[in-house]
KEKOLDO-613612 format. One line per 3 residues: their letters; for each residue y, x, z of C-alpha. Coordinates in pm, 1 decimal, decimal comma, always signed. Each point is the difference from the previous one (the first is absolute). Layout:
<nodes>
A> Y:X:Z; ...
</nodes>
This chain:
<nodes>
MLS> -4294,9:-9963,4:-4213,4; +184,5:+169,7:+285,9; -82,9:+387,9:+83,4
SEQ> -120,7:+78,2:+346,9; +321,8:+138,0:+58,2; +193,1:-324,3:-82,1
RVD> +43,5:-268,4:+273,9; -128,0:-351,2:-45,1; +245,8:-265,6:+114,3
RGR> -23,9:-370,4:-2,9; +300,6:-232,9:-25,8; +111,0:-299,7:+165,7
NGQ> -230,6:-207,8:-233,0; -307,0:+219,6:+131,0; -36,8:+140,7:-346,6
VDE> -60,6:+385,6:-69,7; +326,6:+193,3:-101,0; -99,5:+245,3:-252,0
RLS> +358,7:+78,7:-118,3; +7,4:+397,8:-37,0; +262,2:+220,5:+171,5
YSR> +51,6:+383,0:+66,7; -76,0:-76,2:+375,1; -321,4:-190,2:-95,8
AGV> -94,8:+280,4:-218,6; +24,1:+251,4:+311,3; +334,1:+125,6:-7,9
DID> +252,0:-153,3:+260,5; +371,4:+84,3:-104,2; +110,3:-104,3:+341,5
AAN> -239,8:+238,2:+178,7; +108,2:+278,6:-213,2; +337,4:-46,9:+49,9
AAK> -33,0:-15,1:+380,5; -222,2:+328,1:-22,8; +292,6:+180,0:-196,2
RRM> +262,6:-110,9:+267,8; -248,1:+175,7:+258,2; -32,6:+296,9:-220,9
ARS> +390,5:+52,0:-33,8; +15,3:+84,0:+381,6; -218,2:+303,1:-69,2
VDS> +133,0:+121,4:-313,5; +361,3:-33,0:+82,3; +28,0:+336,3:+145,8
GDP> +394,3:+23,1:+35,4; -30,4:+309,7:-219,9; +366,4:+17,3:-187,4
RVL> -207,9:+142,1:-311,6; -149,9:-334,8:-66,9; +261,4:-214,1:-154,4
NKL> -163,9:-365,1:+13,9; -264,5:-174,6:+210,6; -324,9:-142,9:-56,3
GAF> -15,3:-306,2:-224,2; +215,4:+165,3:-312,2; -195,6:+38,0:-343,1
ASL> -2,9:+383,1:+85,2; +119,4:+256,9:+237,1; +322,0:+156,7:-23,6
VEG> +23,9:+362,0:+152,1; +232,9:+283,6:-20,6; -55,0:+232,9:-264,8
SFP> +207,2:+278,5:+162,6; -186,5:+274,4:+169,8; +233,6:+245,8:+220,5
GIS> -105,6:+357,3:-23,7; -229,5:-37,5:-291,6; +118,9:+166,4:-297,2
DPI> -160,6:-110,8:-342,1; -197,1:-264,4:+155,0; -339,9:-84,8:-126,9
LVL> -167,9:-334,0:+92,4; -391,9:+24,0:+114,1; -173,2:-321,7:-28,3
KTE> -363,0:-111,4:+99,6; -206,7:-295,1:+83,7; -302,3:+13,9:+206,1
EPG> -255,9:-243,1:+171,3; -228,4:+27,7:+300,0; -321,1:-24,6:-192,2
SKQ> -283,6:-197,5:+155,8; +94,8:+124,1:+338,5; +198,2:-311,6:-11,2
KLA> -300,1:-233,8:+15,0; -113,8:+159,7:+313,2; +364,7:-27,6:+147,1
FES> +2,6:-371,4:-60,5; -331,4:-75,6:+120,0; +69,7:+209,7:+353,4
DRV> +342,8:-137,7:+18,5; +174,5:+342,8:-41,0; +286,6:-111,5:-192,0
ESL> +265,9:+231,2:+142,3; -218,2:+305,6:-30,2; -66,3:-84,7:-369,7
CQD> +397,1:+11,1:-55,7; +2,0:+348,8:+120,8; -277,6:+71,1:-252,9
VIH> +174,5:-124,5:-296,3; +339,5:+128,5:+91,4; -128,5:+336,3:+129,7
HLL> -184,3:+92,1:-309,6; +273,5:-129,9:-249,1; +257,8:+230,2:+184,5
NDV> -212,3:+309,3:-7,9; -42,0:-18,1:-358,7; +355,6:-40,0:-53,4
AVM> +74,8:+294,1:+258,5; -233,6:+250,4:-160,0; +225,5:+15,6:-295,2
GAH> +260,0:+127,9:+218,5; +181,4:-370,8:+28,4; +165,1:-181,4:+279,4
PCY> -153,3:-337,8:-4,5; +283,0:-273,9:-9,1; -96,4:-359,8:-52,3
VLD> -331,3:-170,6:-8,6; -111,9:-347,3:-171,3; -306,8:-165,9:+105,5
CIV> -213,1:-229,3:-183,9; -251,6:-239,5:+168,1; -251,3:-222,1:-196,9
CGR> -187,6:-276,7:+153,1; -185,2:-308,1:-76,7; +127,0:-209,4:+303,8
LDH> +344,8:+68,4:+182,7; -50,6:+78,1:+387,5; +336,7:+17,2:+151,1
DIV> -75,8:+238,0:+298,6; -213,8:+232,3:-212,3; +237,6:+53,8:-274,6
ARL> +293,3:+11,3:+252,0; -192,2:+281,3:+188,1; -76,8:+160,2:-310,7
VSG> +373,4:+15,2:-105,2; +103,6:+122,6:+345,4; -262,9:+230,4:+7,6
MAN> +89,7:+188,7:-314,8; +375,2:-27,1:+95,6; -66,7:+170,0:+334,6
AAR> -210,5:+256,1:-163,6; +244,1:+92,1:-257,8; +288,6:-12,1:+255,6
AQE> -193,9:+258,6:+236,3; +1,5:+252,8:-325,9; +373,9:-67,9:-52,0
CVL> -49,0:-209,3:-291,0; +96,7:-382,7:-63,3; -226,1:-276,9:-124,6
VGG> +250,1:-187,4:-206,0; -213,8:-305,9:-136,4; -305,0:-57,9:-213,9
ETS> -184,8:-290,7:-128,3; -275,2:-212,5:+167,1; -202,9:-178,0:-235,1
VQP> -211,2:-297,2:+54,8; -302,4:-57,3:-227,9; -261,6:-283,1:+76,8
GVV> -295,1:+27,3:-194,4; +51,5:+371,2:-89,4; -1,6:+168,7:+340,5
PDG> -226,2:-143,0:+245,2; +160,7:-169,4:+341,1; +4,1:+245,7:+274,5
LYV> +18,0:+289,0:-237,7; +329,9:+216,6:-27,8; +75,9:+271,1:-258,8
LSA> +244,4:+229,7:+112,2; +210,5:+287,0:-188,3; +337,5:+135,2:+13,4
TAA> +245,1:+202,7:-217,1; +225,1:+261,5:+94,7; +320,1:+204,4:-126,9
GIV> +82,7:+319,0:+89,3; +250,3:+267,3:-69,7; +22,8:+384,5:-58,0
SRE> +232,7:+225,0:-142,9; -136,0:+133,7:-321,3; -0,9:+359,5:+103,9
AII> -194,6:-96,6:+327,1; -272,4:-172,7:-198,6; -340,9:+122,1:+138,2
DGS> -264,9:-64,8:-275,0; -200,2:+319,5:+40,1; +147,5:+198,9:-314,5
SIQ> +93,2:+296,0:+241,3; -353,8:+48,4:+138,3; -95,7:+358,9:-82,5
PGD> -304,4:+232,1:+77,3; +27,3:+118,4:+354,4; +127,5:-342,2:+189,6
VVL> -185,1:-108,9:+262,9; -156,0:-351,5:+17,0; +80,2:-200,0:+338,9
AVA> -197,4:-301,2:+118,9; +176,6:-242,1:+208,5; -236,1:-221,1:+216,9
SNG> -52,8:-344,0:-77,1; -110,6:-221,3:+285,4; -308,7:-172,2:-172,2
LHT> -67,6:-180,6:-351,6; +375,6:-112,6:-32,6; -39,2:-269,4:-283,1
NGY> -294,1:+159,9:-225,0; -355,8:-48,3:-24,9; -9,3:-346,0:+149,0
TLV> -217,4:-151,6:-269,0; -272,5:+255,1:+92,4; +64,2:-76,6:+390,9
RAL> -28,0:-355,7:-74,5; -346,4:+36,2:-142,8; -100,3:+202,9:+256,7
LEK> +83,5:-266,4:+258,6; -175,9:-235,3:-202,9; -307,1:+201,6:-12,9
RPS> +31,1:+129,4:+396,6; +178,4:-279,2:+200,6; -77,5:+175,8:+300,9
SRS> +214,6:+286,4:-98,2; +311,2:-191,2:+77,8; -50,7:+80,7:+372,5
LPV> -95,0:+350,6:-18,4; +198,9:+241,6:+237,3; +264,9:+226,3:-189,8
DHE> +245,6:+206,3:+198,4; +15,9:-217,7:+298,7; +14,2:-353,6:-223,9
TFF> -207,2:-187,4:-232,7; -94,0:+111,3:-336,6; +165,3:-314,0:-139,3
DAI> +339,1:+79,6:+205,7; -26,7:+363,8:-147,2; -15,7:-113,8:-356,3
MRP> +290,4:-247,3:+52,1; +246,1:+264,8:+118,4; +318,5:-51,6:-199,9
HSC> +85,7:+244,0:-250,0; +204,2:+317,0:+126,2; +343,0:+10,5:-139,9
YYL> +141,8:+361,7:-56,6; +341,7:-67,9:-147,0; +199,3:+89,3:+294,5
AMR> -184,7:+312,3:+83,2; +49,1:+126,7:-389,6; +362,5:-110,4:-66,5
DLF> +146,2:+310,3:+169,3; -206,1:+225,8:-244,1; +155,1:-177,4:-294,6
GRP> +230,8:+246,3:-203,2; -164,2:+298,3:+154,8; -123,6:+221,5:-283,7
MIH> -309,5:+135,7:+165,7; -127,0:-364,5:-13,0; -185,3:+1,8:-329,6
GLA> -214,4:-291,2:+0,0; -75,0:-317,6:+196,5; -349,0:-227,7:-37,7
HIT> -87,0:-299,2:+180,3; -359,6:-19,3:+13,8; -129,5:-342,1:-82,7
GGG> -254,3:-140,8:-213,4; -194,2:+290,9:-189,9; +41,0:+210,6:+299,2
LQD> +116,8:+380,1:+26,9; -138,4:+107,7:-349,8; +179,7:-304,9:-195,0
NVA> +324,0:-6,8:+180,6; +68,6:+364,8:+25,9; -67,1:+29,3:-366,4
RIL> +267,3:-234,4:-77,2; +268,4:+266,9:+123,1; -149,8:+305,1:-154,2
PPG> +192,1:+179,9:-296,2; -261,3:+137,1:-301,2; -30,3:+349,2:+98,1
VDA> -58,4:-54,0:+380,8; -327,1:-102,2:+175,6; -12,6:-114,6:+383,7
HIR> -280,7:+145,5:+166,9; -58,9:-221,4:+333,8; -301,2:+120,9:+248,9
LDL> -194,8:-310,5:+131,6; -98,1:+184,4:+300,4; +357,8:-12,8:+122,2
LRV> +34,3:-366,0:-12,7; +36,6:-180,2:+332,6; -207,6:-296,0:-75,4
PSV> +43,2:-294,9:+248,6; -293,2:-152,1:+159,9; +34,0:-325,6:-188,3
FRV> -92,4:+148,0:-350,9; -300,0:+165,2:+191,8; -123,4:-346,5:+100,4
IRE> +40,2:-158,2:-358,3; -169,5:+269,9:-150,1; -311,3:-12,4:+240,9
QGE> +3,2:-387,1:+18,0; +38,3:-45,0:-397,2; -232,7:+317,1:-79,9
IEM> +302,5:+88,3:-230,0; -19,3:+314,7:-190,8; +295,2:+257,1:+75,5
DDM> +108,1:+6,9:-371,3; +49,4:-390,4:+43,1; +181,5:+67,9:+341,9
LKT> +237,5:+251,7:-164,2; +75,1:-217,6:-308,1; +68,1:-321,5:+225,2
FNM> +163,1:+111,6:+337,1; +277,5:+241,5:+90,0; -236,4:+148,5:+244,4
GCG> +257,6:+79,1:+250,8; +269,3:+126,3:-194,0; +278,2:-260,3:-72,2
LVV> +242,6:+218,8:-171,8; -15,7:+338,1:-179,0; +301,1:+227,6:-19,2
VCD> +1,5:+317,9:-232,4; +271,3:+234,1:+105,7; +69,4:+387,8:-46,2
AAA> -201,2:+194,2:+225,8; +291,2:+146,5:+193,9; +126,7:-337,0:+113,1
SEA> -360,9:-126,9:+106,5; -10,2:+76,6:+362,3; +363,0:-178,2:+16,4
TVA> -113,9:-307,7:-193,9; -305,0:-35,0:+227,7; +240,6:+29,3:+330,2
HFE> +219,8:-276,0:-177,5; -253,3:-236,4:-38,3; -164,4:+69,8:+362,3
EQG> +343,2:-75,8:+142,4; +9,1:-323,3:-173,5; -321,2:-106,4:+149,2
HVC> -227,3:+79,2:-291,7; -281,3:+235,6:+3,7; +4,2:+259,3:-283,1
WTV> -205,2:+311,0:-93,2; -64,6:+217,0:-302,5; -283,2:-119,7:-209,1
GET> +36,0:+222,5:-320,6; +206,9:+200,3:-233,6; +94,9:-32,3:-357,2
LPG> -126,2:+248,8:-279,5; +50,4:+33,5:-356,6; -212,8:-243,0:-222,6
SGD> +40,4:-314,7:-206,7; +110,8:-277,8:+252,2; -314,7:-70,9:+177,1
VVL> -79,5:-39,1:+360,7; -294,3:+207,7:+113,9; -182,8:-107,8:+320,4
TGE> -189,5:+301,5:+154,7; -241,6:+7,0:+330,0; -139,2:-310,5:+150,2
IAG> +134,1:-242,0:+282,9; -142,5:+73,4:+318,1; -271,5:-234,9:+132,7
</nodes>
Protein backbone atom coordinates (compact mmCIF):
# COMPACT_ATOMS: atom_id res chain seq x y z
CA MET A 1 0.00 0.00 0.00
CA LEU A 2 1.45 3.37 -0.99
CA SER A 3 1.19 6.22 1.50
CA SER A 4 -0.72 9.38 0.64
CA GLU A 5 2.63 11.09 0.04
CA GLN A 6 3.79 8.57 -2.57
CA ARG A 7 3.00 8.94 -6.26
CA VAL A 8 1.17 6.19 -8.15
CA ASP A 9 2.86 5.71 -11.53
CA ARG A 10 1.78 3.44 -14.39
CA GLY A 11 4.29 1.66 -16.58
CA ARG A 12 4.03 1.09 -20.32
CA ASN A 13 1.91 -2.00 -19.75
CA GLY A 14 -0.61 -0.01 -17.72
CA GLN A 15 0.27 -1.75 -14.48
CA VAL A 16 0.57 0.28 -11.26
CA ASP A 17 4.24 0.76 -10.36
CA GLU A 18 4.43 0.28 -6.60
CA ARG A 19 8.21 0.31 -6.26
CA LEU A 20 9.35 2.45 -3.37
CA SER A 21 11.88 5.24 -3.68
CA TYR A 22 12.99 8.10 -1.46
CA SER A 23 11.21 10.64 -3.66
CA ARG A 24 7.99 8.60 -3.60
CA ALA A 25 8.24 8.46 0.18
CA GLY A 26 8.21 12.25 0.20
CA VAL A 27 11.86 13.34 0.03
CA ASP A 28 13.18 14.59 -3.31
CA ILE A 29 16.99 14.63 -3.17
CA ASP A 30 17.29 16.55 -6.45
CA ALA A 31 14.91 19.22 -5.18
CA ALA A 32 16.84 19.44 -1.92
CA ASN A 33 20.13 19.87 -3.79
CA ALA A 34 18.61 22.60 -5.94
CA ALA A 35 17.45 24.37 -2.79
CA LYS A 36 20.95 24.10 -1.30
CA ARG A 37 22.43 25.80 -4.35
CA ARG A 38 20.04 28.70 -3.83
CA MET A 39 20.92 28.83 -0.13
CA ALA A 40 24.63 29.05 -0.93
CA ARG A 41 24.14 32.46 -2.52
CA SER A 42 22.77 33.77 0.80
CA VAL A 43 25.29 32.05 3.08
CA ASP A 44 28.41 32.98 1.08
CA SER A 45 29.01 36.36 2.70
CA GLY A 46 32.60 36.82 1.58
CA ASP A 47 33.63 37.08 5.24
CA PRO A 48 37.31 36.04 5.46
CA ARG A 49 36.69 34.36 8.84
CA VAL A 50 34.64 31.66 7.10
CA LEU A 51 37.05 29.18 5.49
CA ASN A 52 34.68 26.99 3.46
CA LYS A 53 31.35 27.24 1.71
CA LEU A 54 27.94 25.66 2.06
CA GLY A 55 28.03 21.99 1.13
CA ALA A 56 30.84 20.87 3.42
CA PHE A 57 30.00 18.46 6.22
CA ALA A 58 30.59 21.23 8.76
CA SER A 59 31.54 24.90 8.73
CA LEU A 60 35.15 25.95 9.20
CA VAL A 61 35.62 29.35 10.86
CA GLU A 62 38.58 31.13 12.32
CA GLY A 63 39.21 30.67 16.02
CA SER A 64 41.42 33.72 16.44
CA PHE A 65 39.83 36.85 17.90
CA PRO A 66 42.07 39.94 17.74
CA GLY A 67 41.66 42.19 20.75
CA ILE A 68 40.06 39.44 22.87
CA SER A 69 42.37 38.22 25.64
CA ASP A 70 41.61 34.89 27.32
CA PRO A 71 38.65 34.29 24.97
CA ILE A 72 35.54 32.48 26.19
CA LEU A 73 33.01 31.05 23.74
CA VAL A 74 29.34 31.89 24.40
CA LEU A 75 26.92 29.40 22.79
CA LYS A 76 23.13 29.52 22.49
CA THR A 77 20.31 27.83 20.55
CA GLU A 78 16.98 29.59 20.11
CA GLU A 79 13.66 29.25 18.28
CA PRO A 80 10.78 31.69 17.77
CA GLY A 81 8.12 29.58 19.48
CA SER A 82 4.56 29.42 18.23
CA LYS A 83 4.87 32.88 16.68
CA GLN A 84 6.26 31.03 13.66
CA LYS A 85 2.87 29.42 13.04
CA LEU A 86 1.25 32.86 12.70
CA ALA A 87 4.18 34.09 10.61
CA PHE A 88 3.88 31.31 8.04
CA GLU A 89 0.10 31.60 7.89
CA SER A 90 0.42 35.33 7.11
CA ASP A 91 3.50 35.01 4.84
CA ARG A 92 5.79 37.04 7.13
CA VAL A 93 8.83 34.88 6.52
CA GLU A 94 11.46 37.63 6.59
CA SER A 95 10.01 39.11 9.79
CA LEU A 96 10.18 35.66 11.40
CA CYS A 97 13.85 35.41 10.44
CA GLN A 98 14.49 38.64 12.32
CA ASP A 99 12.64 37.21 15.30
CA VAL A 100 14.82 34.14 15.63
CA ILE A 101 18.13 35.92 14.94
CA HIS A 102 17.42 38.93 17.14
CA HIS A 103 16.24 36.81 20.07
CA LEU A 104 19.28 34.58 19.70
CA LEU A 105 21.83 37.40 19.49
CA ASN A 106 20.29 39.22 22.45
CA ASP A 107 20.79 36.11 24.59
CA VAL A 108 24.45 35.94 23.60
CA ALA A 109 25.03 39.69 23.99
CA VAL A 110 23.66 39.97 27.55
CA MET A 111 26.66 37.87 28.61
CA GLY A 112 28.89 40.70 27.40
CA ALA A 113 29.76 38.74 24.27
CA HIS A 114 30.07 39.70 20.62
CA PRO A 115 28.04 37.28 18.43
CA CYS A 116 30.17 35.93 15.59
CA TYR A 117 28.59 32.97 13.82
CA VAL A 118 25.10 31.54 13.35
CA LEU A 119 23.89 28.11 12.21
CA ASP A 120 20.25 27.63 11.23
CA CYS A 121 17.98 24.58 11.35
CA ILE A 122 14.83 24.25 9.23
CA VAL A 123 12.58 21.20 9.63
CA CYS A 124 9.65 20.72 7.26
CA GLY A 125 7.31 18.05 5.94
CA ARG A 126 7.69 19.09 2.30
CA LEU A 127 10.43 21.27 0.90
CA ASP A 128 9.21 24.40 -0.84
CA HIS A 129 12.20 25.89 -2.69
CA ASP A 130 10.98 29.46 -2.42
CA ILE A 131 10.09 29.34 1.28
CA VAL A 132 13.38 27.71 2.29
CA ALA A 133 15.38 30.13 0.16
CA ARG A 134 13.56 33.06 1.78
CA LEU A 135 14.23 31.63 5.25
CA VAL A 136 17.94 31.21 4.67
CA SER A 137 18.28 34.58 2.95
CA GLY A 138 16.23 36.24 5.70
CA MET A 139 18.35 34.81 8.49
CA ALA A 140 21.58 35.62 6.66
CA ASN A 141 20.46 39.23 6.18
CA ALA A 142 19.30 39.57 9.79
CA ALA A 143 22.64 38.23 11.05
CA ARG A 144 24.63 40.44 8.68
CA ALA A 145 22.76 43.53 9.88
CA GLN A 146 24.06 42.76 13.38
CA GLU A 147 27.61 42.24 12.05
CA CYS A 148 27.34 38.48 12.49
CA VAL A 149 27.63 35.71 9.85
CA LEU A 150 25.31 32.83 8.97
CA VAL A 151 27.82 30.11 8.11
CA GLY A 152 25.56 27.13 7.39
CA GLY A 153 23.05 24.85 9.04
CA GLU A 154 20.62 22.03 8.34
CA THR A 155 17.44 21.64 6.32
CA SER A 156 15.61 18.43 7.23
CA VAL A 157 12.63 17.17 5.24
CA GLN A 158 10.51 14.84 7.40
CA PRO A 159 7.28 13.80 5.63
CA GLY A 160 4.86 12.07 7.94
CA VAL A 161 6.53 13.66 10.96
CA VAL A 162 5.97 17.34 10.16
CA PRO A 163 2.75 18.24 8.30
CA ASP A 164 3.04 19.72 4.81
CA GLY A 165 3.18 23.50 4.89
CA LEU A 166 4.58 23.62 8.42
CA TYR A 167 8.17 24.73 9.06
CA VAL A 168 9.98 24.53 12.39
CA LEU A 169 12.78 27.03 12.64
CA SER A 170 15.69 27.36 15.07
CA ALA A 171 19.23 28.72 15.10
CA THR A 172 22.44 28.45 17.11
CA ALA A 173 24.97 31.23 17.68
CA ALA A 174 28.57 31.36 18.86
CA GLY A 175 29.88 34.53 20.45
CA ILE A 176 33.14 35.58 22.07
CA VAL A 177 34.01 37.49 25.23
CA SER A 178 37.20 38.06 27.22
CA ARG A 179 37.02 36.20 30.52
CA GLU A 180 37.44 39.43 32.52
CA ALA A 181 34.66 41.13 30.50
CA ILE A 182 31.93 38.52 31.12
CA ILE A 183 28.70 40.10 32.35
CA ASP A 184 26.92 37.49 34.47
CA GLY A 185 25.41 39.57 37.29
CA SER A 186 28.01 38.55 39.87
CA SER A 187 29.09 42.18 40.36
CA ILE A 188 25.54 43.42 41.12
CA GLN A 189 25.45 44.99 44.58
CA PRO A 190 22.97 46.87 46.77
CA GLY A 191 22.56 50.47 45.63
CA ASP A 192 22.68 49.71 41.90
CA VAL A 193 20.07 51.17 39.56
CA VAL A 194 17.74 48.98 37.47
CA LEU A 195 17.10 50.37 33.98
CA ALA A 196 14.52 49.23 31.42
CA VAL A 197 15.15 49.35 27.68
CA ALA A 198 11.90 49.43 25.71
CA SER A 199 10.52 46.53 23.72
CA ASN A 200 8.42 47.17 20.62
CA GLY A 201 5.74 44.72 21.75
CA LEU A 202 5.58 40.98 22.36
CA HIS A 203 8.90 40.09 20.70
CA THR A 204 8.74 36.24 20.57
CA ASN A 205 6.96 35.28 23.78
CA GLY A 206 3.37 34.65 24.81
CA TYR A 207 2.09 33.54 21.41
CA THR A 208 0.37 30.39 22.63
CA LEU A 209 -1.85 32.64 24.73
CA VAL A 210 -2.28 35.13 21.88
CA ARG A 211 -3.20 32.38 19.42
CA ALA A 212 -5.85 31.18 21.89
CA LEU A 213 -7.15 34.74 22.05
CA LEU A 214 -7.32 35.00 18.24
CA GLU A 215 -9.19 31.70 18.09
CA LYS A 216 -11.65 32.83 20.75
CA ARG A 217 -12.10 36.35 19.35
CA PRO A 218 -11.23 36.36 15.62
CA SER A 219 -12.49 39.94 15.27
CA SER A 220 -9.64 41.14 17.49
CA ARG A 221 -7.24 40.77 14.54
CA SER A 222 -8.48 44.02 13.04
CA LEU A 223 -8.71 46.11 16.21
CA PRO A 224 -6.75 49.38 15.92
CA VAL A 225 -3.46 49.55 17.86
CA ASP A 226 -1.10 52.50 17.39
CA HIS A 227 -2.18 53.27 13.81
CA GLU A 228 -2.07 49.60 12.72
CA THR A 229 -4.14 46.49 13.29
CA PHE A 230 -3.80 44.33 16.37
CA PHE A 231 -2.44 41.51 14.20
CA ASP A 232 0.26 43.77 12.73
CA ALA A 233 1.15 44.94 16.24
CA ILE A 234 1.62 41.41 17.59
CA MET A 235 3.75 40.47 14.56
CA ARG A 236 6.32 43.25 14.96
CA PRO A 237 9.78 41.64 14.77
CA HIS A 238 11.76 41.15 17.96
CA SER A 239 14.02 44.11 18.79
CA CYS A 240 17.78 43.47 18.75
CA TYR A 241 19.89 45.31 21.34
CA TYR A 242 23.37 44.02 20.51
CA LEU A 243 24.63 47.01 18.51
CA ALA A 244 23.42 49.34 21.27
CA MET A 245 24.97 47.23 24.04
CA ARG A 246 28.38 46.46 22.62
CA ASP A 247 29.99 49.81 23.42
CA LEU A 248 29.15 49.18 27.07
CA PHE A 249 30.98 45.84 27.16
CA GLY A 250 34.03 45.84 29.37
CA ARG A 251 32.91 48.88 31.36
CA PRO A 252 32.95 48.05 35.07
CA MET A 253 29.84 50.14 35.85
CA ILE A 254 27.62 47.65 33.92
CA HIS A 255 26.90 44.93 36.47
CA GLY A 256 24.17 42.87 34.82
CA LEU A 257 22.09 42.49 31.65
CA ALA A 258 18.86 40.50 31.33
CA HIS A 259 16.96 39.77 28.13
CA ILE A 260 13.27 39.80 29.09
CA THR A 261 11.62 36.83 27.41
CA GLY A 262 9.29 34.08 28.63
CA GLY A 263 8.71 34.45 32.36
CA GLY A 264 8.68 38.23 32.19
CA LEU A 265 10.60 40.62 34.41
CA GLN A 266 10.49 38.52 37.55
CA ASP A 267 11.92 35.27 36.18
CA ASN A 268 14.50 36.79 33.85
CA VAL A 269 15.97 39.40 36.20
CA ALA A 270 16.23 36.70 38.90
CA ARG A 271 18.59 34.79 36.57
CA ILE A 272 21.34 37.40 37.03
CA LEU A 273 20.99 38.32 40.72
CA PRO A 274 23.68 37.20 43.18
CA PRO A 275 22.45 35.47 46.36
CA GLY A 276 22.60 38.51 48.66
CA VAL A 277 20.86 41.08 46.47
CA ASP A 278 17.21 41.73 45.60
CA ALA A 279 15.98 43.81 42.67
CA HIS A 280 13.03 46.06 43.49
CA ILE A 281 11.13 47.02 40.34
CA ARG A 282 8.27 49.52 40.37
CA LEU A 283 5.46 48.40 38.09
CA ASP A 284 4.01 51.92 38.01
CA LEU A 285 7.17 53.04 36.19
CA LEU A 286 6.74 50.56 33.32
CA ARG A 287 5.80 52.08 29.96
CA VAL A 288 3.39 49.46 28.66
CA PRO A 289 2.68 49.46 24.89
CA SER A 290 -0.98 49.59 23.87
CA VAL A 291 -0.89 46.09 22.39
CA PHE A 292 -0.62 44.56 25.88
CA ARG A 293 -3.65 46.48 27.09
CA VAL A 294 -5.64 45.09 24.15
CA ILE A 295 -4.50 41.54 24.93
CA ARG A 296 -5.49 41.91 28.56
CA GLU A 297 -8.91 43.39 27.77
CA GLN A 298 -9.80 41.02 24.92
CA GLY A 299 -8.64 37.94 26.78
CA GLU A 300 -9.82 39.06 30.22
CA ILE A 301 -6.39 38.07 31.51
CA GLU A 302 -5.28 38.60 35.10
CA MET A 303 -2.37 41.01 35.54
CA ASP A 304 -0.29 38.31 37.25
CA ASP A 305 -0.58 36.18 34.11
CA MET A 306 0.36 39.15 31.93
CA LEU A 307 3.50 39.76 34.00
CA LYS A 308 4.51 36.08 33.90
CA THR A 309 3.90 35.76 30.15
CA PHE A 310 4.97 39.03 28.50
CA ASN A 311 7.77 41.57 28.71
CA MET A 312 5.19 44.35 29.30
CA GLY A 313 7.22 46.90 27.39
CA CYS A 314 10.67 46.10 28.80
CA GLY A 315 12.80 44.05 26.41
CA LEU A 316 16.10 44.45 28.24
CA VAL A 317 17.08 45.20 31.83
CA VAL A 318 20.39 46.86 32.66
CA VAL A 319 21.71 46.86 36.22
CA CYS A 320 24.43 49.45 36.63
CA ASP A 321 26.29 51.54 39.17
CA ALA A 322 24.09 54.42 40.32
CA ALA A 323 26.73 56.95 39.28
CA ALA A 324 26.58 55.66 35.71
CA SER A 325 22.81 55.46 35.30
CA GLU A 326 22.28 58.80 33.54
CA ALA A 327 25.13 58.15 31.09
CA THR A 328 23.78 54.65 30.39
CA VAL A 329 20.29 55.98 29.71
CA ALA A 330 21.78 58.60 27.38
CA HIS A 331 23.79 55.93 25.56
CA PHE A 332 20.75 53.81 24.75
CA GLU A 333 18.76 56.89 23.72
CA GLU A 334 21.56 57.85 21.31
CA GLN A 335 21.37 54.33 19.85
CA GLY A 336 17.64 54.71 19.22
CA HIS A 337 16.31 52.77 22.22
CA VAL A 338 14.10 54.33 24.88
CA CYS A 339 15.62 53.70 28.32
CA TRP A 340 14.56 54.74 31.81
CA THR A 341 14.88 53.86 35.51
CA VAL A 342 12.45 51.28 36.93
CA GLY A 343 14.04 50.28 40.22
CA GLU A 344 17.02 49.64 42.44
CA THR A 345 18.86 46.82 44.16
CA LEU A 346 18.77 46.24 47.93
CA PRO A 347 20.21 43.66 50.34
CA GLY A 348 18.19 40.46 50.12
CA SER A 349 18.23 36.85 48.99
CA GLY A 350 18.37 36.98 45.17
CA ASP A 351 14.69 37.77 44.60
CA VAL A 352 12.88 40.16 42.28
CA VAL A 353 10.35 42.23 44.20
CA LEU A 354 7.63 43.88 42.11
CA THR A 355 6.01 46.86 43.81
CA GLY A 356 3.18 49.20 42.85
CA GLU A 357 0.68 48.58 40.08
CA ILE A 358 0.72 49.05 36.32
CA ALA A 359 -1.27 52.14 35.44
CA GLY A 360 -4.61 51.43 33.77
